[in-house]
C-alpha positions as CSV (number, residue, x, y, z in Angstrom):
1,M,-22.7,37.9,-19.0
2,Q,-21.1,35.0,-19.4
3,V,-21.5,33.9,-15.5
4,A,-20.4,30.0,-15.2
5,E,-20.8,29.8,-11.5
6,Y,-21.9,32.1,-8.7
7,W,-21.7,31.9,-4.7
8,V,-24.3,32.9,-2.1
9,E,-23.0,33.1,1.7
10,D,-25.1,33.1,4.6
11,V,-22.5,34.6,7.4
12,A,-24.9,34.1,9.9
13,K,-25.2,30.5,9.6
14,G,-21.7,29.7,8.1
15,K,-23.2,28.3,4.9
16,V,-21.8,28.7,1.2
17,F,-24.0,27.8,-1.7
18,S,-22.6,27.5,-5.0
19,F,-24.1,27.4,-8.6
20,T,-23.2,26.5,-11.5
21,I,-25.3,28.0,-14.8
22,T,-26.1,25.7,-18.0
23,E,-28.6,26.0,-20.1
24,N,-30.1,29.4,-18.5
25,K,-30.6,27.2,-14.9
26,S,-28.9,27.6,-11.6
27,Q,-27.5,24.0,-10.5
28,L,-26.6,23.7,-6.8
29,I,-22.6,22.1,-6.6
30,S,-20.4,20.9,-3.9
31,E,-17.3,21.5,-6.2
32,S,-16.4,24.7,-8.3
33,K,-16.4,24.4,-11.5
34,V,-14.3,27.3,-12.5
35,L,-11.8,26.6,-9.7
36,P,-11.3,22.7,-10.3
37,G,-10.7,20.9,-6.8
38,L,-11.9,23.4,-4.7
39,A,-15.1,22.1,-2.3
40,I,-17.6,24.3,-1.4
41,N,-17.3,22.8,2.6
42,L,-13.8,24.1,2.4
43,L,-15.3,27.7,2.0
44,E,-18.0,27.3,4.8
45,E,-15.0,25.7,7.4
46,T,-12.8,28.9,6.5
47,L,-15.8,31.7,7.0
48,Q,-16.3,29.6,10.4
49,R,-13.1,29.3,11.2
50,S,-12.9,33.2,10.8
51,W,-15.8,33.4,13.6
52,S,-12.9,32.2,16.1
53,C,-9.6,33.0,14.8
54,D,-7.7,36.5,13.3
55,Q,-7.3,36.6,9.7
56,T,-3.9,35.5,9.4
57,E,-4.7,32.2,11.3
58,V,-7.2,31.4,9.3
59,G,-5.5,32.8,6.0
60,A,-2.6,30.2,7.1
61,W,-5.0,27.0,7.6
62,L,-6.4,27.7,4.6
63,L,-3.2,28.2,2.6
64,S,-2.2,24.7,4.1
65,K,-5.1,23.0,2.8
66,F,-4.2,23.6,-0.9
67,Q,-0.8,22.9,-0.1
68,T,-1.3,19.3,1.2
């Protein structure tokens, strides 16, 4: 299937685990290999913000992170 990367979310704890697949093995990564520059901790913070903010606020905040 040529999956290069996959993410697992623990929504209850606000955690995101990202893995890359090389040589038929999974390896935990802190930055996306498929989307260079995307830090996994940014995804976690986005998930956590979604608990207290509406989608519009979360979307605007996340977009601001990519514009800086």
